[in-house]
N, C-alpha and C positions, 0 to 999 in steps of 0.2 A: 774791107767794106765798112769796118767800124770807124774809120777815120773820115768818111765821106760826111761832110757837114759839121764835123766836130770843130769847136772853137778852142777848147782846153783838153789837153790830154795829160794824164798821169801815166808814166811808163815805169814799171819796175822790171830790172834786168833779172833779178832772182833774189831769194832770200840770201842770208849770209852763208855761202857755201865756198868751201875752198876751190879755187881755180876752175870756175865754170868756163869751159873752153869757148863757148860761143857768145859769151857776154859782150865782148868788144864789137863783134860784127853785128849783133843784134842792135846794140846801141846806135851804131852808125846808120844802119838801115832804118831805124825808128826815127832818126833825125832827118833823113832824106825823104821818107814818106810823108811825115807830118808837114814838112816844108812843101812837097808836091801837092799835098791836099788842102793847103791853106790854113792850117791849124795855126791858131794866133799865139797860144802858149803851150809849150811842151815842158813838163817837169819830169825829169828822169831821176829815179832814186836807184843809187848804186852803193850797195854795201861795201865798205872798205875791207879789203883782204890783205892788208899789209903784213900781218903777223903769221899767217898760215900759208901764204903763197910761196912758191918757188918756181924755178924754171930752169930748164937745161939749155934754152936758147942763148944766142949771143946778147939779146936784150932781155932783161929779167921781166918778170910778169908785171911788176909795177910800172915799168917804162912802156911796156906794150899797152897797158890799161890807160895810162896817162895820154899817150899818143892817140889812142881811139877817141878818148873823151875830148881832147882838143880838136881832132877832126870832125867830130860830130857838132861841137860848138861852132866851128868855123862854116860847116854846111848850114846850120839852122841857127841864126842869131836870136831866134825867139825861144831858144832852149835855156832851161835852168837845170843844172846838175846838182842834185843833193847827195853828197857822199856820207853815208851813215856808218857810225862805228857800230860795234856789236849791239843788237837790240834786245831788250827784254821786255817782257809784258805778255798778255794773253795770246797775242799773234806772233810770237817769236819762235821760229822754227828751231834754230840752233840750241837755245836755251832749253827749250822743251825736249829736244833730243838728248842733250846733256842730262837733264833731270831724269828722263827715262833710263839712262845709262846708270846714273846714280842708284836708282831704284833696283836695277837688275844687278848691280855690283860689278859692272864692267865699263871701263873707261876707254872709249875708242881712240882717245888722244892721249894715251898714257905717257908716251914719250915726250910729248909737248908739255903736258902737266908737270912731269918730272923736272924738264929743262927750265921751268920757272923764270923764263925770260920774255915770254910773249905778252906784251901789255896791251890792254884794252881800256877804253873809256866808254862803258856801256850807256846807252841812251834808251830811254823808255819809249815804246812805240807810240804813246800819245804825244811825246814831244816831235816825233817824226811827222806824224799826222798834222800837228800845228804848223810845223815848217813847210809841209806840202801846201797847206792852205795859204800861208804867206806868200809862197812862190806863186801860186795861181793868181793871188791878188796883185802881183807885180812888185812886192816888196823886195824880193831878192832876184838877182839876175847872174848869169855866169855859173862859176862853180863855187860851192861853199860846202863845208864840212859840218857835220853834226856829231858831236861827242858828249858824253857826260863829264861831270866835274871829277869824278874819281877814277884814278887809274888803278887797274887790277891785273894781276897775271891769271892765267887759266887755273892755276893750282887754287888760288883763292875762290874763284868761281865755283869750281868743283867742290871744294871744302864746304861752301855755304849750301850748294845743292845737296851734298850728302846729308848735312846736318838736318836740313829740311825733309829729307827722305827718311830720317830716323837712323841713318847709318853713321859709324864712326868716321870723321873726316880722314882722308888719306887711305881709306880701305880699298878704294878701287884703283888707286893710282898705279899699282904695280900689276894690275890684272891683264890679261891678254886681250888683243882686240877681239 
């Protein structure tokens, strides 16, 4: 019902969460429904999950996500897909969750933090909002990625959060889930 009469639609698949199983099917459904209802511009925001994703299927999670995104764009040529890197800012779920973990002294991703190989290029939520506005204005079409200029591993992010929480960096990296 929310699509009836709408000209512009912002669609968020989810916040940055590891392997949301229904993200791909919901993205395709949104592309089809907005096309059916005559929406002029669809901007879908899909957080990149490249560093925390895994799959036991023949096609890995990245390939499945890419297939779904390409299929959605083929179904709806009025769609713009913003692929965002790890977001930080007041509306950032994962960074907020990791901050709470640092305060509690427990790191839910302790094995990933220890691995020190998962790189992110965090982007502020204000920059994502600005890009969404540009996409609605028609400045961007198709798929484009939003990333920050600095590349960090999860250990560096956790060290910063722990320092801000008044904890000694690395204090939670060995803790249990």
